[in-house]
C-alpha positions as CSV (number, residue, x, y, z in Angstrom):
1,M,51.6,-43.1,-11.0
2,S,50.1,-45.7,-13.3
3,E,49.0,-44.8,-16.8
4,E,45.4,-45.6,-16.1
5,R,45.3,-43.5,-13.0
6,R,46.8,-40.6,-14.8
7,K,44.1,-40.8,-17.5
8,R,41.3,-40.8,-14.9
9,Q,42.8,-37.8,-13.2
10,Q,43.1,-35.9,-16.6
11,A,39.5,-36.8,-17.4
12,R,38.3,-35.4,-14.1
13,V,40.2,-32.2,-14.6
14,A,38.9,-31.9,-18.2
15,E,35.2,-32.5,-17.2
16,P,33.3,-29.5,-15.9
17,E,32.2,-30.1,-12.3
18,R,28.6,-31.1,-12.0
19,I,26.5,-29.3,-9.4
20,T,24.3,-31.7,-7.5
21,F,21.6,-30.7,-5.1
22,S,21.1,-32.7,-2.0
23,R,18.0,-33.1,0.0
24,K,19.2,-30.3,2.3
25,H,19.4,-27.8,-0.5
26,F,15.8,-28.6,-1.5
27,V,14.6,-28.2,2.1
28,W,16.3,-24.8,2.4
29,A,14.9,-23.7,-0.9
30,A,11.4,-24.8,0.2
31,I,11.7,-22.9,3.5
32,I,12.8,-19.7,1.7
33,A,10.0,-20.0,-0.8
34,V,7.4,-20.4,2.1
35,V,8.8,-17.4,3.9
36,V,8.7,-15.2,0.8
37,I,5.2,-16.3,-0.1
38,G,4.0,-15.8,3.5
39,Y,5.5,-12.3,3.6
40,S,3.9,-11.4,0.3
41,V,0.5,-12.5,1.4
42,W,0.8,-10.6,4.7
43,W,2.0,-7.4,3.0
44,Y,-0.8,-7.6,0.4
45,H,-3.4,-8.1,3.1
46,D,-2.0,-5.4,5.4
47,S,-1.8,-2.8,2.7
48,H,-5.3,-3.5,1.3
49,R,-7.0,-4.0,4.6
50,Y,-9.3,-0.9,4.3
51,D,-10.3,-1.3,0.7
52,D,-13.9,-2.1,1.4
53,F,-14.1,0.6,4.0
54,A,-12.8,3.3,1.7
55,K,-15.1,2.1,-1.1
56,C,-18.1,2.3,1.3
57,L,-17.1,5.9,2.2
58,T,-17.1,6.8,-1.5
59,S,-20.4,5.1,-2.1
60,K,-21.9,7.2,0.7
61,G,-20.7,10.4,-1.0
62,V,-18.0,11.2,1.5
63,K,-15.2,13.5,0.2
64,M,-11.9,14.6,1.6
65,Y,-10.5,17.9,0.6
66,G,-6.7,18.2,1.1
67,A,-3.5,19.7,-0.2
68,Y,-0.3,17.9,-1.2
69,W,1.7,20.1,1.3
70,C,-0.6,19.5,4.3
71,S,1.0,17.3,6.9
72,H,-2.4,16.5,8.5
73,C,-3.7,15.3,5.2
74,A,-0.7,13.0,4.8
75,E,-1.4,11.7,8.3
76,Q,-5.0,11.0,7.3
77,K,-3.9,9.3,4.1
78,E,-1.5,7.1,6.0
79,E,-4.3,5.7,8.2
80,F,-5.9,4.2,5.0
81,S,-2.5,2.9,3.7
82,R,-2.8,1.9,0.0
83,S,-6.6,1.8,0.3
84,F,-6.7,5.6,0.2
85,R,-6.9,5.4,-3.6
86,Y,-10.6,4.4,-3.1
87,V,-11.4,7.5,-1.0
88,N,-13.1,10.3,-2.9
89,Y,-10.2,12.8,-2.6
90,V,-10.2,16.4,-3.9
91,E,-6.7,18.0,-4.2
92,C,-7.1,21.7,-3.5
93,A,-3.6,23.0,-4.1
94,I,-2.3,23.9,-7.5
95,K,1.4,23.0,-7.7
96,G,3.7,26.0,-8.2
97,S,1.0,28.4,-7.1
98,R,-0.7,29.6,-3.9
99,E,-4.1,29.4,-5.5
100,M,-6.8,26.9,-4.6
101,T,-8.6,24.9,-7.3
102,P,-12.0,26.1,-8.3
103,A,-13.7,23.0,-6.8
104,C,-12.3,23.8,-3.4
105,K,-13.2,27.5,-3.7
106,A,-16.8,26.5,-4.6
107,A,-16.9,24.1,-1.6
108,N,-15.7,26.9,0.6
109,V,-12.7,24.9,2.0
110,Q,-10.8,26.9,4.5
111,H,-8.6,24.4,6.3
112,F,-7.1,20.9,5.5
113,P,-8.1,18.2,5.7
114,S,-11.8,18.9,5.3
115,W,-14.5,16.2,5.1
116,Q,-17.9,16.5,3.4
117,F,-20.3,13.8,4.4
118,G,-22.9,12.9,1.7
119,S,-25.1,15.7,0.5
120,D,-24.4,17.8,3.6
121,T,-22.7,21.0,2.4
122,R,-21.2,21.6,5.8
123,L,-17.5,20.8,6.0
124,V,-15.9,19.2,9.0
125,E,-12.2,20.2,9.3
126,A,-10.4,17.5,11.2
127,V,-8.1,14.4,11.0
128,F,-10.5,11.6,11.9
129,P,-9.6,8.3,13.4
130,L,-11.0,5.6,11.1
131,Q,-13.4,4.4,13.9
132,E,-14.9,7.9,14.0
133,L,-15.4,7.9,10.2
134,S,-17.0,4.5,10.6
135,D,-19.4,5.8,13.2
136,K,-20.3,8.9,11.2
137,T,-21.0,7.0,8.0
138,G,-22.1,3.5,9.1
139,C,-19.4,1.9,7.0
140,S,-17.9,-1.0,9.0
141,L,-14.2,-1.4,9.6
142,P,-12.4,-4.7,9.0
């Protein structure tokens, strides 16, 4: 091997290898970015789909009485997804006790979930489909 060739080989070994990105790498990075952004937009829209509906229920004075251990209450909450946080919800169970909260005793809540519509003192004990809640209140669904 010639001296010059040996020096070039040693220089290559001594140099850290440079990472180069080709056009193919940029295309794949762009595709992945578009997929991630698209999924994020879809997830946000899907989980906040009923925000306006839940806010409308609250503005009309609708209340849901429930308990953390109630499976039907959990079912009702799931229908709203993340938008349930805008529903006027009253927790009736006191954790670590079999007692009900004073607000639920005063409202005469017997079963869960119970709904109170506006100033009407009568409670309706049921899991409502969102369409039925919409019909009862006049709040429109998305």
